[in-house]
C-alpha angles and dihedrals in degrees: 000000000000116000118263115256115254115262119260123250095261091056091049092048092050091050092048091049091050094048091047093051091050092047095050091050089056092042097060098112090056093042089052090050091051091050091048090050092053093044091050089058090053090046090053089054091048095051112065106168119080095232093053089054087081086078088070090060093051090047092052091049089053092048092051092046093052092043089051091049090052090050091050090060088062092062113117108219116218116245109215090200089064104037092160093057093115114168139156131233133279111269114228122218092001124203139158127221134147134152101202108028109108092206099044093132092050110116092227091054091050094052111106100017109138143126091244139357140220112222137131091271092059093042091054091059095043090056091043092052093045092054092045092048093051094050092047091051090052089049089054090062090069099033112120091204093056097037089057085061097039093143087069098047090107089058091049095052092046091054091049091052091046091052090049090059090059091043091053091052100045099073091037095052116119097173131063090232093055090046091053096044093047092048091049091050089054093044098049094049088044091055091055094044092049090057095039092116090054093163092055122102101252102019101091091044091051091050093048093050090047091053095047095049091042093052091050093048092045092051092050092048095050089049089054090050090051089055090053089052090048091052099045108018092232139084096205111105090216089050091048090052093049094046092048089051090054095046114071089178089081088074094065144046126346096345092065089049090051091047091054091046091050092050095048093046091050090049090055091067093045092045089054090054094053094040095244118168126288091023093054102089094105093055105080095046094044093046091051098042100042122078111274095250090052090049090050092049093049093046094052115021099033093044092048093051089048090056091047090054092045093051092047092048099048101036095045100043092040106028113208096246129095091186094065094073094241124139108254129192113211091243091148096079090044091054090044091055091049089048093053093048093045097052092044096049092044094051098043091047091050089056090065098050124109093178111081095212093051088049090055089049093057088042089058088053089055091050089053087056091054092052092046087055089059090047090055089060088058127186126070096316093055095045093047090050090054092048092050091045091052091049091056095037093058098069100033094049096043089045093052092051091045092052091047089049092052090051092047090051089061103034100032089223141083098198116131094229089061090059092066111124092356093140091077091059102036108018098164095048091046092050090049092050090049090054091050092048092048089050092049087054091053101241116165122267090039129090091246089067090057092053092048091045094057090042092056091041089058092046093049096046107124123234103241093203093058101022089229136114101239096188098045091114092053091049089053091051090049093049091050091050092048088055090050092051090055089067099056094039090052090048087069091045092048092050092052099042109023109031130073121236116266088234092061092047091051092049090048091055092056092045099253095132094151097057118141110266120240114275120258118255116248121211128187121246095249088054092052092046092054089049090054089048087063097041097049098063091043090058099035095049088050091068104019109039103138095102090055091050092048090049092049090047089054089058092067101024091100093048113098102202091198092054121005103212111210 
């Protein structure tokens, strides 16, 4: 059969116009965020007084709420009457291009090519980032570090919205170029936010370290992406998967070596974003030097989007099925090794910290290791475990940083010794911090236990083909690390509830037993309400978590892990 003649320009123009209109309709949350970002800059110019800058925060909260609501309308509800109705997402701004694929003009090959995609996986992260951004903006209203620079609050909210644009795009990216651009957008705004308190002692140093490590990781990742393009002639992750499936030469010789090199280099950039060892060295200094709301945002939203990008990259280029006839690298054992090292380094380093915020920084590194362990499992169980873990991690991690921020606002310090006997002065905040720390440990009746439960369930799932538990060793490492984390979390609780303040001990030594006790800390009602907003989900999800599990299952329900249909 002779080949079909190429379409004329009018046909191509009509198709492009149609594809663009469909893409824009599915791209409305991101478009709304971009408009909100630009308007927030104009609003900053229009408001001159420091007190009126609070309007910028309320405006940004409204933008994120509406963007999240738009994203929620893109959720594809599962129909139990049609359980086999597996389908992929809707590619945005589709295109086809490949240098080496022999069937590049085949309709089946073209299906799924796009710069980004709208599916339940992407919607989950959009909702996650919107909620995180709203809570962080509300935290900023009571942050002493930011209120001391109230004239720049408009700049702060604009940067948060700008970062959210990149965070929205990272888990939705279906092309190496989109992945890189979205990560750079997040990184550049993160560099500025990390050094926002530029007159503070550690802020400029934190920002500089963040930039240097980020530049190195970014360069390595883009080099890895260039190797993928050199091997396959396309930057689409669906195209890369299809070309690798058509090219048996990738199994042998130098091409396999290059494929491994490209994958490892790409993982360097993504590992930097989620603070995986050995790409974690920027984390403690940045978390300590940046304002507390920025630290909370980086530790939750940026880490979550990094995991979304990592999952999309690995599971779509190397589908988790050996029966589909696709060339698979054994990346699972590589990720498992990184997970074990990450959680171990994070927890042991946290043991040595006397600064509570640095301790939480190393703790967040350990939590990245736990989620990487679930990723190593792969397939639906591993992805669902990560989604559930992120849903629980959001409130307990933000809540812990919020409680530490409230204490720092009053004491002007984050040193553990200054937390001694603090429960007598700030009982509600100390109880809240205790709840968050218990949840981060994974003790029952808190949301953290649910995340750990699904993590270990995924790790201990037997392989039916071999009747073995392949990840038993990784589960043992994770359990051991969870026990280690209990020690340093309870150090903070013990200081607050069981130890006497150093001031009282010093006065006792000199015989001044009747000295006036330290004054109680007073907090405004909005401050207390926001604290309760963090505490409530941590406790409720600890006993009633089925909605979260169902929601996380809906994220991957339309993924067929034997053949991802996009």
